[in-house]
C-alpha positions as CSV (number, residue, x, y, z in Angstrom):
1,X,-86.9,215.2,-155.7
2,X,-83.3,214.7,-156.7
3,X,-81.8,211.3,-156.3
4,X,-79.1,210.7,-153.7
5,X,-75.5,210.8,-154.8
6,X,-74.5,207.1,-154.8
7,X,-71.0,207.7,-156.2
8,X,-69.8,209.9,-153.4
9,X,-71.6,208.0,-150.6
10,X,-73.4,211.2,-149.7
11,X,-76.9,210.7,-148.2
12,X,-78.0,214.3,-149.0
13,X,-79.8,215.4,-152.2
14,X,-78.6,218.3,-154.2
15,X,-81.5,220.3,-152.8
16,X,-80.5,219.4,-149.2
17,X,-76.9,220.4,-149.7
18,X,-78.1,223.7,-151.3
19,X,-80.2,224.3,-148.2
20,X,-77.2,223.7,-145.9
21,X,-75.1,226.1,-147.9
22,X,-78.0,228.6,-147.7
23,X,-78.1,228.2,-144.0
24,X,-74.4,228.9,-143.6
25,X,-74.8,232.0,-145.7
26,X,-77.7,233.1,-143.5
27,X,-75.7,232.7,-140.3
28,X,-72.8,234.7,-141.7
29,X,-75.1,237.4,-143.0
30,X,-77.0,237.6,-139.7
31,X,-73.8,238.1,-137.8
32,X,-73.0,241.1,-140.0
33,X,-76.5,242.7,-139.9
34,X,-77.1,245.7,-137.8
35,X,-75.4,246.7,-134.6
36,X,-78.2,246.3,-132.2
37,X,-80.5,243.4,-131.4
38,X,-83.5,245.4,-132.7
39,X,-81.7,246.2,-136.0
40,X,-80.7,242.6,-136.5
41,X,-84.3,241.5,-135.8
42,X,-85.7,244.0,-138.3
43,X,-83.2,242.9,-141.0
44,X,-84.0,239.2,-140.3
45,X,-87.8,240.0,-140.7
46,X,-87.1,241.8,-143.9
47,X,-85.1,238.9,-145.2
48,X,-88.2,236.6,-144.6
49,X,-90.5,239.0,-146.4
50,X,-88.0,239.0,-149.4
51,X,-87.7,235.2,-149.4
52,X,-91.5,234.8,-149.4
53,X,-91.8,237.4,-152.3
54,X,-89.3,235.3,-154.3
55,X,-91.4,232.1,-154.0
56,X,-93.6,231.0,-156.9
57,X,-97.3,230.8,-156.6
58,X,-99.2,229.2,-155.0
59,X,-96.5,228.7,-152.3
60,X,-96.0,232.5,-152.1
61,X,-99.7,233.0,-151.2
62,X,-99.5,230.2,-148.6
63,X,-96.4,231.6,-147.1
64,X,-97.8,235.1,-147.0
65,X,-100.9,233.8,-145.1
66,X,-98.9,231.8,-142.7
67,X,-96.6,234.8,-142.1
68,X,-99.6,237.0,-141.3
69,X,-101.2,234.3,-139.0
70,X,-97.9,233.8,-137.2
71,X,-97.4,237.5,-136.5
72,X,-101.0,237.9,-135.3
73,X,-101.0,234.8,-133.2
74,X,-97.6,235.3,-131.6
75,X,-96.3,238.8,-132.0
76,X,-93.4,238.0,-129.8
77,X,-91.9,235.6,-132.3
78,X,-89.0,236.8,-134.4
79,X,-89.1,236.0,-138.1
80,X,-85.8,234.7,-139.5
81,X,-84.5,232.6,-142.3
82,X,-83.6,229.0,-141.4
83,X,-82.1,226.8,-144.1
84,X,-83.6,229.2,-146.7
85,X,-87.1,228.9,-145.2
86,X,-89.2,231.4,-143.4
87,X,-89.0,230.5,-139.7
88,X,-90.2,232.0,-136.5
89,X,-88.1,232.0,-133.3
90,X,-88.6,232.6,-129.6
91,X,-85.5,233.5,-127.6
92,X,-83.3,232.7,-130.6
93,X,-84.7,229.1,-131.1
94,X,-86.8,228.2,-134.1
95,X,-90.3,227.2,-133.0
96,X,-91.7,226.6,-136.5
97,X,-91.0,227.0,-140.2
98,X,-92.7,227.1,-143.5
99,X,-91.2,224.9,-146.3
100,X,-92.5,225.7,-149.7
101,X,-93.2,222.7,-152.0
102,X,-90.7,224.0,-154.6
103,X,-87.8,224.0,-152.2
104,X,-87.3,220.3,-152.4
105,X,-89.6,219.4,-155.3
106,X,-92.2,218.1,-152.9
107,X,-95.9,217.5,-153.6
108,X,-97.0,219.9,-150.8
109,X,-95.7,222.6,-148.6
110,X,-95.0,221.9,-145.0
111,X,-95.6,223.7,-141.7
112,X,-93.1,222.2,-139.3
113,X,-92.6,222.6,-135.6
114,X,-89.3,222.2,-133.8
115,X,-88.4,221.0,-130.3
116,X,-89.2,224.4,-128.6
117,X,-92.8,224.1,-129.7
118,X,-94.9,223.0,-126.8
119,X,-97.3,220.8,-128.7
120,X,-96.7,217.8,-126.5
121,X,-99.8,215.6,-126.2
122,X,-99.1,212.4,-124.4
123,X,-96.3,210.3,-125.9
124,X,-97.2,210.9,-129.6
125,X,-98.1,214.1,-131.5
126,X,-97.6,215.6,-134.9
127,X,-94.8,218.1,-135.5
128,X,-95.3,218.7,-139.3
129,X,-98.4,219.4,-141.4
130,X,-98.9,219.3,-145.1
131,X,-100.2,222.6,-146.5
132,X,-101.9,222.7,-149.9
133,X,-103.2,225.6,-152.0
134,X,-106.7,224.9,-150.8
135,X,-105.7,226.3,-147.3
136,X,-108.9,227.7,-145.9
137,X,-110.0,230.3,-143.4
138,X,-110.7,227.4,-141.0
139,X,-107.2,226.1,-141.6
140,X,-105.8,229.5,-140.7
141,X,-107.7,229.4,-137.4
142,X,-106.2,225.9,-136.7
143,X,-102.7,227.1,-137.5
144,X,-103.2,230.2,-135.3
145,X,-104.2,227.8,-132.5
146,X,-101.2,225.6,-133.0
147,X,-98.9,228.6,-133.0
148,X,-100.4,230.0,-129.8
149,X,-100.1,226.5,-128.2
150,X,-96.5,226.1,-129.5
151,X,-95.4,229.4,-128.0
152,X,-97.3,229.1,-124.7
């Protein structure tokens, strides 16, 4: 992971600033895409597929599996790019996202859940999970259950 820029006082890494620029570009592109809601949704979904295809292995394989699981577990979710990551939204709000390890030079990929995810369990619950290339069929079932629960 890149070091923080101490000279400018910035608390963001180069990778984080790049993700913010990518997000601004995504928002602008999304506004220009299609004329109907259905056309925009189809173009957003295609952008996610293209982003996943551009990932390096093994993250690409992980992202493809999570994408398939997400669409099967919650077909009402809308795939979209969010800060350059595949994300899945309900009523326009991102419920969860997949962050590949290479994006920020991390040790593992992450499956993260946002506020709209209804994973609440008492006063303390996880909202992000490390995902490694050893992701198993049993892990797929766990993720499918989390997605169903998050979108209930």
